[in-house]
Phi, psi and omega in degrees: 000314180297321179300317179296321179296315180294320178298314181296318179298317178298318178295322179298320178296316179297317179293326175300321176298321178298316180298318179296316178297322180295324179286338183285345179128194182279093178261149176293155178298145180296145178291137180293137176282156173303148184308323182293336182267351180284151178288131184279072177227146175260118185248132173249115178263119182247115183198218180267115181301139174061014177278156176303324180296315179298318179299317180296312181297315183291326175299315178297312182298318180295333178287341187238347183233152187288329181220127179225130176230164180235159176210160180272127180294329185299316183238038185290132175262112187299340178293342177297334180293341182300333182269007184232156178281323182219140174247129178253119176259126183215149174201137181241136177132205184289119180297335180286335181259355185288148173298150182238075182291147175237127179294135179288157175303139178086357178292125186224031179264149176298136184228140169240128179252140184221150173066207183301317179302319179297317178296315181293315181294318179295324176296318178300327181273355181074027181272154179292340180280358178279179176292136182277000000 
């Protein structure tokens, strides 16, 4: 349990770095680290397929983690997270039009929420990081 918390916290710090770089302007994608230097985690990025945001996030994640896959937030099957160490939920755009996923009972995988999806999911959970 502690290991999952530390892994999730570390991933949140890395994703925070991506957000800062994205705000800094059009930066080139980070150079991929040699496979031996990448963090041995399987990451599932769930967001908007083929969007610039998804491309940027997955490029960053692939440069730092050994396995990265993507899925569509609109029709996401939460059982897909079972094959990954961490699931990242993200959505960019109009919060009124964004999908509003709800975690099923018994879902126990580490999750990082980002963007509109993060705000909506955190609000559903009653967390302070949700929309006020």
